C-alpha positions as CSV (number, residue, x, y, z in Angstrom):
1,M,79.2,112.8,148.1
2,T,82.5,114.3,147.1
3,Q,82.9,115.0,143.5
4,V,86.3,114.5,141.9
5,R,87.3,117.2,139.4
6,D,90.2,117.4,137.0
7,H,91.9,120.7,138.0
8,D,94.1,120.6,134.9
9,A,91.2,120.9,132.5
10,P,90.3,124.4,131.3
11,R,87.1,125.9,132.6
12,G,84.0,125.4,130.5
13,R,85.5,122.3,128.9
14,P,84.8,118.6,129.8
15,A,87.5,117.0,132.0
16,T,87.6,114.1,129.6
17,R,88.6,116.1,126.6
18,R,91.9,115.0,125.0
19,R,94.7,117.4,125.6
20,R,96.4,118.6,122.5
21,G,100.0,119.8,122.8
22,R,103.0,120.2,120.6
23,V,104.2,117.1,118.9
24,P,107.8,116.3,119.9
25,A,110.3,116.8,117.1
26,A,111.9,113.5,118.0
27,L,108.7,111.8,116.9
28,L,107.5,114.1,114.2
29,I,110.6,114.0,112.1
30,P,110.9,110.2,111.9
31,A,107.2,109.9,111.3
32,G,107.4,112.4,108.4
33,L,110.4,110.5,107.0
34,G,108.5,107.2,107.3
35,L,105.5,108.6,105.5
36,L,107.7,110.0,102.8
37,F,109.4,106.7,102.4
38,L,106.1,105.0,101.8
39,V,104.5,107.6,99.6
40,L,107.5,108.6,97.3
41,P,107.7,105.3,95.4
42,L,104.0,105.4,94.7
43,A,104.3,109.0,93.6
44,G,107.2,108.0,91.3
45,L,104.9,105.6,89.5
46,L,102.4,108.3,88.9
47,I,105.0,110.9,87.8
48,R,106.9,108.5,85.4
49,A,103.7,107.0,84.0
50,P,103.4,107.4,80.2
51,W,100.0,109.0,80.4
52,T,99.9,109.9,76.7
53,T,100.3,106.3,75.5
54,L,98.5,104.7,78.5
55,P,95.4,103.6,76.7
56,E,97.4,102.0,73.9
57,R,99.7,100.1,76.3
58,L,96.8,98.9,78.3
59,T,95.1,97.4,75.3
60,E,98.3,95.6,74.0
61,P,97.6,91.8,73.6
62,G,100.3,90.9,76.2
63,A,98.9,93.2,78.8
64,L,95.3,92.2,78.3
65,T,96.3,88.5,78.4
66,A,98.2,88.9,81.6
67,L,95.4,90.9,83.2
68,R,92.8,88.3,82.1
69,L,94.8,85.4,83.4
70,S,95.5,87.3,86.7
71,V,91.8,87.9,87.3
72,Q,90.8,84.4,86.4
73,T,93.5,82.7,88.6
74,A,93.0,85.0,91.5
75,T,89.2,84.4,91.4
76,L,89.7,80.6,91.2
77,A,92.2,80.7,94.0
78,T,89.8,82.7,96.2
79,A,87.1,80.2,95.5
80,L,89.4,77.3,96.5
81,C,90.4,79.2,99.7
82,L,86.7,79.8,100.5
83,L,86.0,76.1,100.0
84,L,88.8,74.9,102.2
85,G,89.5,77.9,104.4
86,V,86.1,78.6,105.9
87,P,85.7,75.1,107.4
88,L,89.2,75.4,108.7
89,A,88.5,78.7,110.3
90,W,85.3,77.3,111.9
91,L,87.3,74.3,113.2
92,L,89.9,76.6,114.8
93,A,87.3,79.0,116.3
94,R,84.7,76.6,117.6
95,V,86.2,73.2,118.3
96,E,88.6,72.4,121.1
97,F,91.0,69.7,120.1
98,P,94.6,68.7,121.0
99,G,97.2,70.6,119.0
100,R,94.9,73.5,118.0
101,R,97.6,76.0,118.7
102,L,100.0,74.1,116.5
103,V,97.4,73.9,113.7
104,R,96.8,77.7,113.9
105,A,100.6,78.3,113.7
106,L,100.9,76.0,110.7
107,V,98.1,77.9,109.0
108,T,99.9,81.2,109.4
109,V,103.3,79.9,108.2
110,P,102.7,81.0,104.6
111,L,102.3,84.6,105.9
112,V,106.0,84.7,107.0
113,L,107.4,82.1,104.6
114,P,109.3,83.6,101.6
115,P,107.1,83.0,98.6
116,V,109.9,81.4,96.6
117,V,110.3,78.8,99.4
118,G,106.6,78.2,99.1
119,G,107.0,77.5,95.4
120,V,109.9,75.1,96.1
121,A,107.7,73.3,98.7
122,L,104.9,73.0,96.2
123,L,107.3,71.5,93.7
124,L,108.4,68.9,96.2
125,V,104.8,67.8,96.8
126,F,103.1,68.3,93.4
127,G,106.0,68.0,91.0
128,R,106.3,64.9,88.8
129,R,108.8,63.5,91.3
130,G,107.0,65.0,94.3
131,L,105.2,63.3,97.2
132,L,101.8,63.4,95.4
133,G,102.7,64.7,92.0
134,G,104.2,61.4,90.8
135,W,101.1,59.5,91.8
136,L,98.8,62.1,90.2
137,D,100.8,61.8,87.0
138,T,100.9,58.0,86.7
139,T,97.4,57.4,88.0
140,F,95.4,60.2,86.4
141,G,97.8,61.8,84.0
142,V,97.5,65.1,85.8
143,T,100.5,67.4,85.8
144,L,100.3,70.6,88.0
145,P,103.7,72.4,87.7
146,F,104.0,75.0,84.9
147,T,100.3,75.0,84.2
148,T,97.5,77.5,84.9
149,T,96.2,75.1,87.6
150,G,99.7,75.4,89.2
151,V,99.2,79.2,89.3
152,V,95.9,78.7,91.1
153,L,97.6,76.4,93.6
154,A,100.5,78.7,94.2
155,E,98.2,81.7,94.8
156,S,95.9,79.7,97.1
157,F,98.9,78.6,99.2
158,V,100.0,82.1,99.9
159,A,96.5,83.7,100.1
160,M,94.5,81.3,102.3
161,P,95.9,82.4,105.6
162,F,94.4,85.9,105.1
163,L,91.0,84.3,104.7
164,V,91.3,81.9,107.6
165,I,92.5,84.6,110.0
166,A,89.7,87.0,109.0
167,V,87.0,84.4,109.2
168,E,88.3,82.9,112.5
169,G,88.3,86.4,114.1
170,A,84.7,87.0,112.9
171,L,83.6,83.6,114.3
172,R,85.1,84.3,117.7
173,A,83.4,87.7,117.8
174,A,80.0,86.4,116.7
175,D,77.3,86.0,119.3
176,H,76.9,82.3,120.0
177,R,73.4,82.7,121.4
178,Y,71.8,82.8,117.9
179,E,73.4,79.5,117.1
180,E,72.2,78.0,120.4
181,A,68.7,79.3,119.8
182,A,68.7,77.6,116.3
183,A,69.9,74.4,117.8
184,T,67.1,74.4,120.5
185,L,64.5,74.9,117.7
186,G,65.7,71.7,116.1
187,A,68.0,73.0,113.4
188,S,70.8,70.7,112.3
189,R,74.4,71.7,112.6
190,W,74.6,72.2,108.8
191,T,71.4,74.3,108.8
192,T,72.7,76.4,111.7
193,F,76.0,76.9,109.9
194,T,74.5,77.9,106.6
195,H,71.5,80.0,107.8
196,V,72.8,81.5,111.1
197,T,76.6,81.3,111.4
198,L,77.5,82.4,107.8
199,P,75.2,85.5,107.9
200,L,76.6,86.5,111.2
201,V,80.2,86.4,110.0
202,A,79.4,87.7,106.4
203,P,81.3,91.0,106.8
204,G,84.4,89.3,108.1
205,L,84.0,86.6,105.4
206,A,83.7,89.3,102.7
207,A,86.7,91.2,104.0
208,G,88.8,88.0,104.2
209,A,87.8,87.0,100.6
210,V,88.7,90.4,99.3
211,L,92.1,90.4,101.0
212,C,92.7,86.8,99.8
213,W,91.8,87.8,96.2
214,A,94.2,90.8,96.4
215,R,97.0,88.7,97.7
216,A,96.5,86.1,95.0
217,L,96.4,88.8,92.4
218,G,99.8,90.1,93.5
219,E,101.5,86.8,94.0
220,F,104.9,86.5,92.3
221,G,107.5,84.3,94.0
222,A,105.6,81.0,94.5
223,T,104.0,81.4,91.0
224,I,107.2,81.8,89.1
225,T,108.9,79.0,91.0
226,F,106.1,76.5,90.8
227,A,104.3,77.5,87.6
228,G,106.9,79.3,85.6
229,N,106.5,82.4,83.4
230,Y,104.8,81.3,80.2
231,P,102.8,84.0,78.4
232,G,99.1,83.1,78.1
233,R,99.4,80.2,80.4
234,T,101.2,81.1,83.7
235,Q,102.3,84.7,83.1
236,T,100.2,86.8,85.5
237,M,100.5,90.6,86.0
238,P,103.3,90.6,88.5
239,L,105.3,88.3,86.2
240,A,104.6,90.5,83.2
241,V,105.9,93.5,85.2
242,Y,109.1,91.6,86.0
243,L,109.6,90.6,82.3
244,A,108.7,94.1,81.0
245,L,111.4,95.7,83.3
246,E,114.0,94.0,81.2
247,T,112.7,95.2,77.8
248,D,110.2,98.1,78.2
249,L,110.2,100.2,81.3
250,E,107.1,102.1,80.3
251,S,105.1,99.0,79.9
252,A,106.2,97.8,83.3
253,I,105.1,101.1,84.8
254,V,101.7,100.8,83.1
255,L,101.2,97.3,84.4
256,S,102.3,98.4,87.9
257,L,99.7,101.2,87.8
258,V,97.0,98.6,87.2
259,L,98.0,96.7,90.3
260,L,98.3,100.0,92.2
261,V,94.7,100.9,91.3
262,V,93.5,97.5,92.4
263,S,95.3,97.9,95.7
264,V,93.9,101.3,96.4
265,G,90.4,100.0,95.4
266,I,90.8,97.2,98.0
267,L,91.7,99.8,100.7
268,V,88.7,101.9,99.8
269,A,86.4,98.9,99.9
270,L,87.7,97.9,103.4
271,R,88.1,101.4,104.8
272,D,85.2,101.0,107.3
273,R,86.7,97.8,108.6
274,W,90.4,98.5,108.7
275,M,90.6,102.3,108.9
276,T,89.1,104.6,111.5
277,T,89.3,108.3,112.0
278,A,90.1,110.0,115.2
């Protein structure tokens, strides 16, 4: 048999080794500028941070209240997204039905929709004169806009697509044979889902939940439009940053640092899933 050899490869080295050459300046310069554009604003936060008064500013009542409210609402929003989003992801991944592509497109709309528009849409549905809000108010006395519950709804609206997309991708990549084996052994669909499917997609589910929580924590536009900016009730960390910019720049920087640390922590937690090394 005739062997095919790579004559361009140096002797003593495998032919499949990646060739390393000079990086074209036409690519290197824009790449460096792009990296600088992304890193400089973050470096600015670190450089301008009031490190000497940082502990005092972090323990101020307003900052602690906004942080506590942000964590609580983001956690509740994530729980709501898990309750509604996991079945929706399973439906999109495992069930063939007419209009599935349209449903998937509708699920991803909040990803590209300006958050302020999402807040207006929520007002038109859940406001006192909205499609459902008027009925909720007159029948149950429930008012959602400008309440902490409204913050949770606004965060859930913008964060759920992150969870649905991650879980749907995990379900599509999961091996169906385990579920088929469970069905042949007499397991019900619910038992198969809870004892076989969910453990199979647990890494994707966890990644989607973390991304969903992070997106909910950083939500601004839909929250301020639908829930307002009331300290202790609807003022989350991003809203507190916005308000502090008008009165105390250093406080805004400190609050921004907290959100930056959370974002970096999310990246570190998901580095094995989203980041690879060459």
